[in-house]
Every structure is written in structure tokens, then in C-alpha cells.
N, C-alpha and C positions, 0 to 999 in steps of 0.2 A: 155530430151526426148520430153516434151511438146513443147518446143520452136522449136525443129527440125520438129515436125509435123505441126505446125501452118504455115499458109500462109497468105499473104496479101489479105484478102477477099474483093471483091468489093460489092457495093450495087446496087440495081436496080435504074434506072434513075428516076422513079416516084412512089409514094406510095399514098394509100388512107386509110381512117379510116375504120378499120374492123368492128367497132361498138361493139367490145368485149374488155372489160377493160384490161384483162390480156394479150391480144394479141397485142393491139395497131395497128399500121399501117401495111398494107400488100401491096405487089406490085400492081400497078394500074391494070394490065391486068389479075390478078388472079380472078377466079370465086368463087362465094358463092353458094354452092349446098347443098340441103337437102340430107340426107343419103338415102332416098328412090330413089334418082336418081343415087346413087353410088353402093349400095348393093342390092342383092336380097336374101331372106331367103330360106334356104334349109331345108327340113323336111323329109329326106329319112331314115326311120328306117331300121335296118339290118334284123329284123325279125328272122326267123329260119335259116338264113344263117350266123349267127354271127361267126361260126367256120371258115369262109373264110376270116375274117378280122383280121388285126393287131390292138391291143388295144393301143390307144393313150391317153396321158395326157397333160394338159396345166400346165407348170411349169415356174419358174423364168427364166429358160434357154430356154424357148420356148416350142414348141410342141415336145414331145419325144415319142418313142415307149416304151411300158411296156413289161417286160419279164414275161410272164404268166407261164413259167416253174419254175422260181425262183422268186415268187411274193414278193414284198415289200409292205405290207399293205393288206387290205381286198379286195376281189373280190366278186361280186354278184353271186348268184347261176346260173343265166342266163343273157344273154346280148341282148335279143330280142328287148328291147326298146331303145337300143343304136342307135346313129345316124351315118350314113355313112359320111365319110370325104374323099374328094379328094385332091390330091396334089394341092396347090394353094388356098385352101379354108381358110377363116378366122374363127377362133374360139374365140367367145366372152364370157366372164363370166359377166352376167348382173344381178347377185344377190350377196348380201353381198360384194359389190364392194369396200366398204371402208376398209374391212379387208382382201380382197384377194390380195396376193402379185403381181399377174400378171393377168390382165383382158383381154388381147388380145394376140393371137398367129396366126402365118401364117404357115400352115402345109406344110412340105416338103414331106409328106407321104400320101399314101392312107391308110385308116383304119377306125376305129370307135371310138366314144367317148360318154360318158354318156349324156343322154338327158337333163341333167340339164344345159348344155352349149348351146349356140346359134351358129349355123353354117351358115355362109354367103359366098356368092360368089360375087366378084366385077363385075359390068357391063363392057361392052367394053369401050375402051378409058380411062381406068384407069390403072396405073402401080401398081401392087400388092405390090411391095417392098416400093414404095413411101407411099402408104396408110398404110402399116405396120409401117413404121417409124413415120408417122403422128400420129397414134393412140398409138404407144408406148410412144411417147412424151406426149400425153394427159394423158395416164395412170400413167406416172411417178409422176406427180403432182396432180393426181386425178382431172383433169380439167372437168370431166363430172359430178361433184357434183350437178350442177343445175338440172340434170335429175333424181336425186335420189328421190324415194318415199318409204313410209312405214318404219317400224322399221328395216327392213333388208337392207335398202339402195339399193333397187332394181331399175333397169332401165327397164321400160316397152319397149316392141318393138316399140310401137307407139312413145314414147319419143325419142328412138334411131333414128328411121327413120325420125323424124322431125328435128333432130339436124343438124346444118349446118356446113359443112366442107369447108375449103378454099383451093382450088386446082388450080395449074397452068395448062397450056396445057400439053398434054400427053408427048410430046418430052422433055419438061422441067421436068416433074415428073420423067421420066427415067433418065435424067441427074443428078438430085438430088439424086435419089436412088443409082446410080452407084458411085457417089462421096462419099456418106455415107458408101457404102459397102467397098470402098478402105480405107477410113480414120478409120472407126471403126475396120477393120481388123488389121490395124497397132496398134491401141490402145489396142485391145484384145491381140495381140501378146506381147506387152510390159507388159500387165497385167499378162500374163502367166509366163513371165520371172521372174517377181518380186515375184509371188506366189511360183515358184520353189526355188528362193533364200531364201524365208522365210522358206520353208520346209527344206532346207539344214541347215539353222541356227538352226532350232528346232532339227534336227537330231544331229548336233554338241553338242547342249545342253544336249540331252539325253545320248550321248556317254560319255560326261564329268561326268554326274551324275552317270551313270552305273559304270564307272571305279572307281569313288570315293567311292561308297558304297559297292563295292565288292573287291577292291584291296587296298584301303587306299591311303595315300598321299606319302608314302615312296617307290620309285621305286626299292630300294635295299633290301627291307624286305624279309625275308625267307617265302616261301609260303607252303601251304599244301592243300590237296584235301578237299573240303567242304563236300563232300558226297552228294551234291545236284546237279543234272544234269544241272539245269538252271543257276547255279552260278559258277561252276567250282572251281578254286583254290582261296583261300583267305589267308591273312596273318596268319602266324603260331600261333600268340598269340590271334587271334580272336576265338570266340566260335560260334556255330550254335544253335539257339533255335527256337522252334515253336512260332508263333505269339501269340498263346493263353497264353503262359507262361510269356509274357512281357506286358500283357494288363489286365486291371481290368475287361473289358467286350468287346465283339464284338457282336453287335446286329444290327438288321435293324429297320427302322422306322415303322410307322403305316400302316397297310395293306389296310385299307378301305379309300376311297376317301370321305371326309366330304363335307358338304355344305359350300362354302366359303362366307365370309362376307367382308364388307368394312374395310379398315385399321383402321378407327376411333373406331370401336367396336370389333376388333379382334386382334389376335396375329399372327406373321409371321409363315408360315408353309413351311419349306425349302424342296426342292426337287432337282432332278438331274440338273435342269437348273441353280442352284446356285453354282455348283461346276465346276471349271475349273482346268486344271493341275497346282497344287501347289498354287492355290489361290481361294478364295471365290468370288462369283459375287452376288452383292445385287441389281442389276439393276431392277429385277422383281421377286416378289414372291407373293404367295397367302396368305390369312389370314383366320384363323379359329376362331369360337366363343371362348370367354374367358373361358366359362364353359368347353368346350371340351379341350381346352389347359390345364386347370388345371387337368382334368381327365387323359390326355395322359402323363403328366409330373409328376404325383403323385408318381410314383415309381422311375423314373430316368429322369433327364432333362439334356440337353446339357450344357456343361460348357466351358469356355474359355480354349483353349489348346487341346480340343478334336479333333479327326480326323473325317472327313466325306468323304466317298468314294462312287462314283456312281456305282451302282450294276446292272442297267438295261440300255438297249438302246445303242446308238452309243458311248457314253462316258464311257463305262465300265472300271473301274480302275482309272479314274481321281480322285485324292485325294487332299484334302486341309485341313488346320487347321482353325477351327472356333475360331476367336479371337475378337468377337464383344460383347459389353455390351448390348445385346438385349435378351429378353425372347422369345423363339420360340420352336416349336415342329418340328419333322422330319418325312418326308413321307417315304414310303416303298422303294422308288427308291434309297435311300441312306443307306449305312452301317455306323453305329455310333461306333467309336472306342475310348476307353480311355486307354492310356498307363500308365505303372507303373513309379514310380519315378526313377527307376534304368536305364531307357532309356530316350533318348532325343526325344521328339515328332517330331521334324523337321527331325531328322535322319530317323525315321520310315516312315515319309511321303515321303521322297526322295527315300527310298528303294522301297516302295509300288508303286512309279511312275517310277521305273527303267525298263530297258529292261528285266531283269530277272523276275521281278514281273509280267510284261505283259504276259510273257510266262506262268506263274502260273495262271494268270487270265484266259487265254484261256483254260487251262486244267480244271480250277475250275468253268467254266461257264456252266450252264445247259441251253439247248435250248429247248423251248417248245412253241408252238403256234406262231412260227416265230420270237420270241424275246428272246435274251439271258438274262440270269439271273445269276449273280455271287453269288453262294451259300455261305451263311455265314459259314456253317459248314466246307466247303472246305477252306475258308479263314483262319479259326482258325488253320488249319494244316500247313499253310505256314511255311517254315523254312527259317530263315534269318540270315545273318552273322552279328555278333556284336562285336565291340571293346569295351573297357571301355568307360564310358560316356564322359570323358574328350576328348578322341579321336573322339567320335561321334560329339561333338561340334566343334572341329577343322575341321572336314570334312565338316560339314554344313557351317561353315564360309567360307571355300574355295569355296564350290559350289556356295554360294550366291554372293561372290565377283566376281567369274569368269563368272557367268551367267548374271550378271548385264549388262555387255557390250553387250552380245548377245541379251539380252532383248531390249536394246536401239536400236540395229541394226534392230531387228524385228519391233519395233515400227516405225522407220523411213521408212522402206519398206511398212508398212501398211498405213502410211500417204501418201506415193507416190501413192499407189493404189487408195486411196480415191480421190486424185487429178486427176488421170486418169479417174475415174468414173465421176467426176464432169465435166471434159473437154469433155468427150464423150456425156454426157447429154446436155451440152451447145451447142455442135456442132450440134447435131440432132435437137435441138429446133431452132437454128438459121437458119438451112437449110430448115426445113419443114414449117417454118412460114415466110420465105422470108426476114429475116433480113440480109442475105448474099446471094450474087449471086455466084454460084459455077461452072459455065460453061462459 
């Protein structure tokens, strides 16, 4: 795909030193201009007419409209201090720029946005899309770091307006923007195809797991009604039990948010960010003081083989087995489950991550304050189909053998997506810095 999209790019006939180390040479005829010659600041508050405006947000996917009838997140009581945004305006985030995923957006909409952002309009003789690609490229590698000041890595408006951009003539800006529109559209289309392929692979994996934990491995076995709407028929020799009867306990983690400390003087505090479908993720977690850790684990502590399930947020129902030799405590966003010896913990894990269980999760989730919460008492009442433990282990072995190939295919698709992202970033950088001539 990448080879098909690449073309033999030409270079400009002559270059000059930009004077910027990371940028290197730029085309000889490109101008160096301070941002005060490119942008003008807009400060139009919506005042008491906020009801006439659409609410906008700056996200990784650009400037989007917010649905105020079905809000995701918190809204202020009033929007009087929000700023007016016109289609074609730039929205810059000039505070906490090191931590903000996206610091620039080009609005396709009229609307309003919080006064914390900076709204600007380009002057005449500048192509908006070229400037957007130019600043998107700067933002990708945080190239505005020299402008940061203070503990919050803020860029003052004075520093921003004194920053020098490197721009070609208007006709060339437009040619570069149109080139990037065409090429990035192809890349984004390829990206969407691979994302859909990944979703289909994940769906195939879920179907395989669901059939295995509700039908078993023998297609000719005699079936019976499980008596559970979400499960349907199960092998005749299986039994149905409530989850509470095959577990030592089902509980949730600590309800209060403690003060976090550095890893050198604390113990890991696992939360929903550490649980993915059928696997733990230890890329990031907070730490709590050792004194608090001892207090929280004095009655019960997590052990190898225990199950952790996400009970709040977007990942409700994601479940994995804790299998690490680390001492840690568990936050309230997770349910902590320990199964009895008469059942295989991996079998229980796969059932709790199956389609049938997801339907139970939907019914057992309480919605309050805009966020779902999988109630522990409802979880205890789950009814699940159980073969003898030897058959449970056979089913798990089949699932893991069969899904390994699917997992490899998913990984390959994810790697291809990363290459597409890298190619897109390289293409934008090369075009807006004059490393290639595109017209």
C-alpha cells in the first residue's frame, strides 16, 4: 500500500539555511515571517447569546461539535465567557502544551469554545490548510518547546506572535495543501480499511470464545436449555451455577482516591487502565504509600491467579488474570474475584469476556452521573454454564491455540497501521518544510 502511494518526489532547485537546527535547509524563495504577520487574535465572547452557538471541542481528531443533549463529560452552568469561532478559524491550545495531545485545530464549523483556548484568524495571502498542516507538523513533535514558559509549559501570546514560520508564496501553499489533502485521504482510507479488518478479527475471536464456553468442543453432543436467556442451550452434561457459588469472594477495590507517591517509596495501585480483554497491562500505574498499602491489604490482598474486571467506564467487563509477583492494591474501578479450586480460573475469565456475559454486564450496570458502574451484587448473581474442570481446561487450551493465530493477524494489522501513521507524518513534514516539491 505504501509503495503504491509513494511517488518520485522532486526537490526544489535551490535551498538556503533556515537557521533552525531541526529544520535544516528550506527552499531559497520561501519567506521567514513572524506569526504577527500571519495571524490576528480574535476575542469575541458569546455573552448572553450562547444559546445561539454550537459547542466545539479541540480533540485528536480535530475540531468537533459536542452533543449537548447527550453530554459526555461535564459542562459549565453557563457559557457566557466562551469564545466565538467562525469556520476557518484556528484554535490553539497554548497551555499545558507538553501534555495536551493536540494543540492546534482548524474549525470547519461556526460555534463557540472555552476561553482557555486561543482563537486566531489568518491574514490575507495565506492558505489556511497549508498553515494547518504546518502547525500540525510542529505539534506532532512538540517543535514549539523553545517557547514554553512556567511550570505548565505555557506559550504566551507574545512568544507565539514572535515565532517565525517558513512559508512559500500563496499559490505554492495552496498546491502543497491540495497535495496533502489528496495523499492523506488515501492514507486515512487505508487506515480505516485496516481498522475494520482488525474489528472483524476481534469479532471472529469473540465468536470462537462464545461458542466454546457455551457449546463446548463436541458439535454432536446432546444439548439442553440452560434456563438463562443470554446463554441458550448448553451440553446436557453441563450444569449452571451462580458465580457467587464458584468463588471465594467477589468484591471491588478501594473507593477513595489516595495521594500518589513515587514508585521508589510506594506500592502499585492497579486500576481500570491496567486491564485489557484477557490480559493485564502494566505499562502505567500509580503508586500509593507503603503504610496505606499495608492498611488496604491487611484483610485481603490480591494473589496470583485472581481475576480483575473493569467495572466503570468504557471498558466495563474487560477481564484478565493477575499473574505477577508484585505486591499491589486495587482501586474501586476494578472488581477483584477469586475462584474456587473446583473451577479453572481461565475458563471463568473467558466466560466473563464472552458475548453472553457482555449482555449480563449491560443488564447489571447501574448508570448514575453519566458513568456506568457494574454493580458487584449483580455480578454475584450471574449464572454460568460449567462442565467438569478437565473439560474446562480442554476448552481453554482450544481457545488459546485457536486465538493465537488471530492475535498474530491483529498484531500485523496494527503494525501496518503504525507504518501508515509514520508515512503520513513524514509526508506532511517533507511537504510543509520544502524537502520535496509536490507540484
